[in-house]
C-alpha positions as CSV (number, residue, x, y, z in Angstrom):
1,M,16.6,45.5,3.3
2,E,16.2,42.7,0.7
3,N,19.9,41.9,0.8
4,T,19.8,41.5,4.5
5,T,16.9,39.1,4.3
6,V,18.7,37.0,1.7
7,I,21.9,36.9,3.7
8,S,20.0,35.8,6.8
9,E,18.2,33.0,4.8
10,T,21.4,31.7,3.4
11,K,23.2,31.7,6.8
12,C,20.4,30.4,9.0
13,L,18.1,27.7,7.7
14,N,16.4,26.1,10.7
15,S,13.4,25.2,8.4
16,C,15.7,22.9,6.4
17,L,13.3,20.0,6.0
18,D,13.0,18.3,9.4
19,L,16.0,19.9,11.0
20,H,14.6,21.5,14.2
21,E,17.7,22.5,16.0
22,P,17.9,25.3,18.6
23,E,21.2,26.4,17.0
24,C,21.4,28.1,13.6
25,I,21.5,25.7,10.7
26,T,23.8,27.1,7.9
27,R,23.4,26.6,4.2
28,E,26.3,24.1,4.1
29,I,24.8,22.0,6.9
30,C,21.4,22.0,5.2
31,K,23.0,21.0,1.8
32,R,25.0,18.2,3.4
33,F,21.9,16.9,5.2
34,I,19.9,16.8,1.9
35,E,22.8,15.0,0.1
36,N,23.1,12.4,2.8
37,V,19.4,11.7,3.2
38,Y,18.0,12.2,-0.3
39,I,20.7,12.5,-3.0
40,F,23.2,9.8,-2.4
41,P,21.7,6.3,-3.1
42,S,21.2,3.9,-0.2
43,S,22.3,0.3,-0.5
44,V,18.7,-0.7,-1.5
45,E,18.6,2.0,-4.1
46,W,21.8,0.8,-5.6
47,I,20.0,-2.5,-6.3
48,Y,17.3,-0.6,-8.1
49,I,19.8,1.4,-10.1
50,G,21.3,-1.9,-11.2
51,L,17.9,-3.2,-12.3
52,Y,17.2,0.1,-14.2
53,I,20.5,-0.3,-16.1
54,I,19.7,-4.0,-17.0
55,L,16.2,-3.0,-18.1
56,F,17.5,-0.1,-20.2
57,C,20.0,-2.3,-22.1
58,C,17.6,-5.2,-22.6
59,G,14.8,-2.9,-23.6
60,I,16.8,-1.1,-26.2
61,V,18.3,-4.3,-27.7
62,G,15.2,-6.3,-27.6
63,N,12.8,-3.8,-29.1
64,T,15.3,-2.8,-31.8
65,L,15.6,-6.5,-32.7
66,V,11.9,-6.9,-33.0
67,C,11.6,-3.8,-35.3
68,Y,14.5,-5.0,-37.4
69,V,13.2,-8.5,-37.9
70,I,9.7,-7.4,-38.8
71,Y,10.9,-4.6,-41.1
72,T,13.5,-6.7,-43.0
73,C,11.6,-10.0,-43.3
74,H,8.6,-9.8,-45.6
75,H,7.1,-13.1,-44.3
76,M,7.0,-11.5,-40.8
77,Q,4.9,-8.6,-42.0
78,T,1.5,-10.0,-41.0
79,F,-1.4,-8.0,-39.5
80,V,-0.4,-8.9,-35.9
81,N,3.3,-8.3,-36.5
82,I,2.6,-4.8,-37.9
83,F,0.9,-4.0,-34.6
84,I,3.8,-5.6,-32.8
85,F,6.2,-3.3,-34.7
86,N,4.1,-0.4,-33.4
87,L,4.3,-1.7,-29.8
88,A,8.0,-2.1,-30.1
89,V,8.4,1.5,-31.3
90,A,6.4,2.7,-28.3
91,D,8.4,0.5,-25.9
92,F,11.7,1.7,-27.3
93,L,10.6,5.3,-27.0
94,V,9.5,5.0,-23.3
95,I,12.7,3.1,-22.4
96,F,15.1,5.4,-24.3
97,V,13.5,8.7,-23.3
98,C,11.8,8.2,-20.0
99,L,13.7,5.5,-18.1
100,P,16.9,7.5,-17.4
101,P,15.3,10.6,-16.0
102,T,12.8,8.5,-14.0
103,M,15.6,6.6,-12.4
104,M,17.4,9.8,-11.4
105,A,14.3,11.4,-10.1
106,D,13.3,8.2,-8.2
107,V,16.6,7.8,-6.5
108,T,17.7,11.4,-5.8
109,E,14.3,13.0,-5.6
110,T,15.5,15.8,-7.8
111,W,14.7,16.9,-11.4
112,Y,17.9,17.8,-13.2
113,L,16.8,18.3,-16.8
114,G,15.1,21.7,-16.7
115,E,11.7,23.1,-17.6
116,T,11.5,22.0,-21.2
117,M,12.4,18.4,-20.6
118,C,10.0,18.4,-17.6
119,K,7.2,18.8,-20.2
120,I,8.6,16.6,-23.0
121,V,9.4,13.5,-20.9
122,P,5.9,13.1,-19.3
123,F,4.3,14.0,-22.7
124,L,6.3,11.2,-24.5
125,Q,5.7,8.8,-21.7
126,T,2.0,9.3,-21.6
127,T,1.9,9.1,-25.4
128,S,3.8,5.8,-25.5
129,V,1.7,4.2,-22.8
130,T,-1.5,5.3,-24.6
131,V,-0.3,4.0,-27.9
132,S,0.6,0.6,-26.3
133,V,-2.8,0.2,-24.7
134,L,-4.7,1.1,-27.8
135,T,-2.5,-1.1,-30.0
136,L,-3.1,-4.1,-27.7
137,S,-6.8,-3.4,-27.9
138,A,-6.7,-3.1,-31.6
139,I,-4.9,-6.5,-31.8
140,S,-7.6,-8.2,-29.7
141,V,-10.4,-6.8,-31.9
142,E,-8.6,-7.8,-35.1
143,R,-7.9,-11.3,-33.8
144,Y,-11.5,-11.7,-32.7
145,F,-12.9,-10.9,-36.2
146,A,-10.2,-12.9,-37.9
147,I,-10.8,-16.1,-35.9
148,C,-14.4,-15.9,-34.7
149,K,-16.0,-14.1,-37.6
150,P,-13.9,-15.1,-40.6
151,W,-16.8,-14.4,-43.0
152,T,-16.6,-10.6,-42.4
153,S,-14.6,-8.5,-44.9
154,R,-10.9,-8.6,-44.4
155,L,-8.9,-5.5,-43.6
156,S,-6.3,-4.0,-45.9
157,K,-2.7,-3.0,-45.0
158,R,-3.6,0.6,-45.7
159,F,-6.5,0.4,-43.3
160,I,-4.2,-1.0,-40.6
161,L,-1.7,1.8,-41.1
162,R,-4.6,4.3,-40.7
163,I,-5.6,2.7,-37.4
164,I,-2.0,3.0,-36.2
165,A,-1.9,6.7,-37.2
166,C,-5.1,7.3,-35.4
167,I,-3.7,5.5,-32.3
168,W,-0.7,7.9,-32.3
169,L,-2.9,10.9,-32.8
170,I,-5.1,9.9,-29.8
171,G,-1.9,9.4,-27.8
172,F,-0.7,12.9,-28.6
173,I,-4.1,14.4,-27.7
174,V,-4.3,12.5,-24.3
175,S,-0.8,13.8,-23.5
176,V,-1.5,17.5,-24.1
177,P,-2.2,18.2,-20.4
178,D,1.3,17.2,-19.6
179,L,2.7,19.8,-22.0
180,I,0.5,22.5,-20.4
181,Y,0.6,21.7,-16.7
182,Y,3.9,20.1,-15.9
183,T,6.5,22.4,-14.5
184,V,9.5,22.4,-12.2
185,T,8.8,23.2,-8.5
186,N,11.6,24.2,-6.2
187,T,11.6,23.2,-2.5
188,F,14.3,25.8,-1.7
189,Q,15.6,28.9,-3.5
190,E,18.2,28.1,-6.1
191,S,20.7,30.3,-4.1
192,I,20.4,27.8,-1.2
193,T,20.4,24.4,-3.1
194,F,19.7,23.0,-6.5
195,Y,18.4,19.7,-5.0
196,L,14.8,18.6,-4.3
197,R,13.4,20.2,-7.5
198,Y,10.3,18.3,-8.6
199,C,8.8,18.0,-12.0
200,S,5.0,18.0,-11.2
201,R,1.6,19.1,-12.5
202,K,0.5,22.5,-11.3
203,W,-3.1,22.0,-10.7
204,S,-5.5,21.4,-7.8
205,L,-5.7,18.2,-5.8
206,R,-9.3,17.7,-7.1
207,D,-8.1,17.9,-10.7
208,N,-5.3,15.5,-10.0
209,V,-7.7,12.9,-8.5
210,I,-10.2,13.3,-11.4
211,Y,-7.4,13.0,-14.0
212,N,-5.9,9.8,-12.4
213,L,-9.4,8.3,-12.1
214,V,-10.1,9.0,-15.8
215,I,-6.7,7.5,-16.8
216,L,-7.4,4.4,-14.7
217,I,-10.8,3.8,-16.3
218,V,-10.0,4.8,-19.9
219,L,-6.5,3.6,-20.3
220,Y,-6.5,0.5,-18.0
221,S,-9.9,-0.8,-16.9
222,I,-11.8,-0.6,-20.1
223,P,-9.0,-1.9,-22.3
224,I,-8.4,-4.8,-19.9
225,C,-12.1,-5.7,-19.9
226,L,-12.2,-5.5,-23.7
227,M,-9.2,-7.7,-24.1
228,A,-10.4,-10.2,-21.5
229,Y,-13.7,-10.5,-23.3
230,T,-12.3,-10.9,-26.9
231,Y,-9.6,-13.4,-25.8
232,A,-12.0,-15.4,-23.8
233,I,-14.2,-15.9,-26.9
234,I,-11.1,-16.6,-29.0
235,F,-9.8,-19.1,-26.5
236,K,-13.1,-20.9,-26.4
237,Q,-13.4,-20.9,-30.2
238,L,-9.9,-22.3,-30.8
239,W,-10.1,-25.0,-28.2
240,R,-13.5,-26.3,-29.5
241,K,-11.8,-27.4,-32.7
242,D,-14.8,-26.6,-34.8
243,L,-13.3,-23.9,-37.0
244,P,-14.1,-24.2,-40.7
245,G,-12.1,-26.9,-42.2
246,I,-11.1,-28.7,-39.0
247,V,-14.1,-31.0,-38.8
248,E,-13.6,-32.0,-42.5
249,A,-10.0,-32.7,-41.9
250,E,-10.7,-35.1,-39.0
251,H,-12.5,-37.4,-41.5
252,R,-9.7,-37.4,-44.1
253,P,-7.3,-40.4,-44.4
254,M,-4.1,-40.0,-42.4
255,N,-1.9,-40.1,-45.5
256,T,-3.7,-37.1,-46.9
257,M,-3.0,-34.9,-43.8
258,T,-0.2,-32.4,-44.2
259,S,1.8,-30.3,-41.8
260,S,0.2,-27.2,-43.4
261,G,-3.3,-28.4,-43.1
262,P,-6.2,-27.3,-40.9
263,E,-4.8,-29.0,-37.8
264,S,-1.4,-27.3,-38.2
265,Q,-3.3,-24.0,-38.7
266,L,-5.3,-24.5,-35.6
267,R,-2.2,-25.3,-33.5
268,S,-0.5,-22.2,-34.8
269,R,-3.5,-20.0,-33.9
270,Q,-3.6,-21.6,-30.4
271,R,0.0,-20.7,-29.8
272,A,-0.7,-17.2,-31.0
273,A,-3.7,-16.9,-28.6
274,K,-1.5,-18.2,-25.7
275,M,1.1,-15.5,-26.5
276,L,-1.5,-12.8,-26.6
277,I,-3.0,-13.8,-23.3
278,A,0.4,-13.9,-21.7
279,I,1.2,-10.4,-23.0
280,V,-2.1,-9.0,-21.7
281,V,-1.7,-10.7,-18.3
282,V,1.9,-9.2,-18.0
283,F,0.5,-5.8,-19.0
284,A,-2.2,-5.9,-16.4
285,V,0.1,-7.1,-13.6
286,C,2.8,-4.5,-14.4
287,Y,0.6,-1.5,-14.5
288,L,-1.9,-2.2,-11.7
289,P,0.5,-1.1,-8.9
290,V,1.2,2.3,-10.4
291,H,-2.5,3.0,-11.0
292,V,-3.3,2.1,-7.5
293,L,-0.5,4.3,-6.1
294,N,-1.6,7.2,-8.3
295,L,-4.9,7.3,-6.4
296,T,-3.7,6.0,-3.0
297,R,-1.3,8.9,-2.5
298,Y,-4.2,11.3,-2.7
299,L,-7.1,9.3,-1.3
300,A,-5.5,7.6,1.7
301,S,-3.2,8.4,4.6
302,I,0.3,7.1,4.4
303,D,1.9,9.0,7.3
304,E,2.3,5.8,9.3
305,I,4.3,4.1,6.5
306,P,8.1,4.6,7.0
307,A,9.8,6.8,4.4
308,N,12.1,4.0,3.3
309,W,9.2,1.7,2.6
310,I,7.4,4.4,0.6
311,S,10.6,4.8,-1.5
312,I,10.8,1.1,-2.1
313,I,7.1,0.8,-3.1
314,V,7.4,3.6,-5.6
315,L,10.6,2.3,-7.1
316,T,9.1,-1.1,-7.4
317,S,6.0,0.2,-9.2
318,H,8.1,2.1,-11.7
319,I,10.4,-0.8,-12.3
320,L,7.4,-2.9,-13.2
321,C,6.1,-0.4,-15.7
322,Y,9.5,-0.4,-17.5
323,A,9.8,-4.1,-17.2
324,N,6.6,-4.4,-19.2
325,S,8.3,-2.6,-22.1
326,V,11.3,-4.9,-21.8
327,V,9.7,-8.4,-21.4
328,N,7.8,-8.6,-24.6
329,P,10.7,-9.5,-26.9
330,F,11.5,-12.3,-24.5
331,I,7.9,-13.5,-24.8
332,Y,8.1,-13.5,-28.6
333,N,11.4,-15.5,-28.3
334,F,10.0,-18.2,-26.0
335,M,6.5,-18.5,-27.5
336,S,7.0,-17.9,-31.2
337,A,9.1,-20.2,-33.3
338,K,9.2,-17.7,-36.2
339,F,10.5,-14.8,-34.0
340,R,12.9,-17.1,-32.3
341,K,14.3,-18.3,-35.7
342,E,14.8,-14.8,-37.0
343,F,16.2,-13.5,-33.7
344,Q,18.8,-16.3,-33.8
345,A,19.6,-15.4,-37.4
346,V,20.2,-11.8,-36.6
347,L,22.3,-12.6,-33.5
348,R,24.5,-14.9,-35.6
349,L,25.0,-11.9,-37.9
350,S,23.6,-13.8,-40.8
351,K,21.1,-12.6,-43.3
352,C,17.4,-12.8,-42.5
353,K,16.1,-16.1,-43.6
354,C,13.5,-14.5,-45.8
355,T,16.2,-12.8,-47.9
356,S,18.1,-15.9,-48.6
357,Q,15.1,-17.9,-50.0
358,K,12.6,-17.1,-52.6
359,I,9.5,-17.3,-50.5
360,R,6.1,-16.3,-51.7
361,V,5.3,-13.4,-49.4
362,P,2.0,-14.0,-47.4
363,S,-0.4,-11.2,-48.0
364,V,-1.0,-8.9,-45.1
365,L,-4.6,-9.0,-46.1
366,T,-5.0,-12.6,-45.0
367,S,-5.5,-11.8,-41.4
368,S,-7.7,-14.8,-40.8
369,K,-4.8,-17.0,-41.9
370,N,-2.2,-15.2,-39.8
371,K,-0.2,-17.7,-37.8
372,S,2.4,-15.4,-36.3
373,S,2.7,-14.7,-32.6
374,L,1.7,-11.7,-30.8
375,P,2.7,-9.0,-28.6
376,R,2.6,-7.0,-25.6
377,T,1.8,-3.7,-24.0
378,Q,1.9,-0.9,-21.7
379,G,-0.4,0.5,-19.1
380,Y,-0.5,4.0,-17.8
381,E,1.2,6.7,-16.1
382,M,4.5,6.3,-14.4
383,N,4.4,10.0,-13.4
384,T,3.5,9.1,-9.8
385,G,4.9,11.1,-6.9
386,N,7.6,8.7,-5.9
387,S,9.6,9.4,-2.9
388,K,9.8,9.6,0.8
389,Q,8.9,13.3,1.1
390,S,6.4,13.8,-1.7
391,W,4.1,10.9,-0.6
392,I,3.9,12.2,3.0
393,K,3.3,15.7,1.7
394,S,0.4,14.8,-0.5
395,S,-1.3,12.7,2.2
396,S,-1.0,15.4,4.8
397,T,-2.1,18.3,2.6
398,L,-5.1,16.3,1.5
399,R,-6.5,16.4,5.0
400,K,-5.8,20.2,5.2
401,E,-7.8,20.6,1.9
402,Q,-4.8,22.2,0.2
403,N,-3.6,21.7,-3.3
404,P,-0.3,19.7,-3.3
405,Q,2.3,19.7,-6.0
406,E,2.8,16.3,-7.5
407,K,6.3,15.2,-7.8
408,Y,7.4,13.6,-11.1
409,G,8.5,10.0,-10.9
């Protein structure tokens, strides 16, 4: 009896997605329909594929370059640049591990990498994003104390490394639910088609909403408020020009002023502050859409939005997340003369400038005298349900008070 049922299912599939035909829909017709509508990229999706490839290449090269320059050049190993190194590692990880499967899942609406990778990819992605957010927050606090409260005790390199280790530990802990709840969900039996398999969390709609709200508050809203507060005070302090030593310098004779004096130090800190503010603004802009979408797909009706538009919205939100991991090396290049100089040296295949000269290595302990430029970040979860079908499903099932399965983006 079971064999007869299986044969009838494989031969006649009138429930194949939205095919409501009076005649029998065979497995081959169903498979061809899925390939044409969901699997093969449309002309617009090919544009996004091209953007994904560009982001992947630029992200790998740019973040590798940042890590290499900071690691090999001792005079670049300041407090802020150690944090930048940590950010670059997190960005490299999310670009290298998470971008390719996200691109495939976004475009084809199918998870190809199996059950194990369905857990590992979201876990590493959430970890990297958490590390980036916490690292940016740590930079803002360190800069606040270094510039606005220079009389407080200075941090040591060992203490900074402990902070970074704690940041990664928190990232791993926050990502544990991904290891537990992410699983592969089949739309059809594997005997019918391999396509339209989703990597999604298997838990209730209520849990999904609560989780995304917590992530929005803890890993986006609170860090943004913290960074906005600290950098606002830093900005005000630096542009008042009343830092210790600056007032005295203004009354010195012109011939006693040097390029390494207080004025030069102030300009260097102002440039660093501008870079930090730019990085935080980019982070906030890039991750706001995906956080909004994470909640909108469960809390609002999107049935009236055409499926093509839903696909474009989701693809764009994911592109912005990955763009945030790519753009920071470019910010360093344009806004930091030190990074630009070392980048040019590496790209010319010449030795790092710090290795060709006998330079007294600035102590990492002198955070209040740190003139180097700063970094970037990453917001939260790109694991949003991302395509035509899953968005419509989650909206409709919400109204029926069912527990939908979230598709991995």
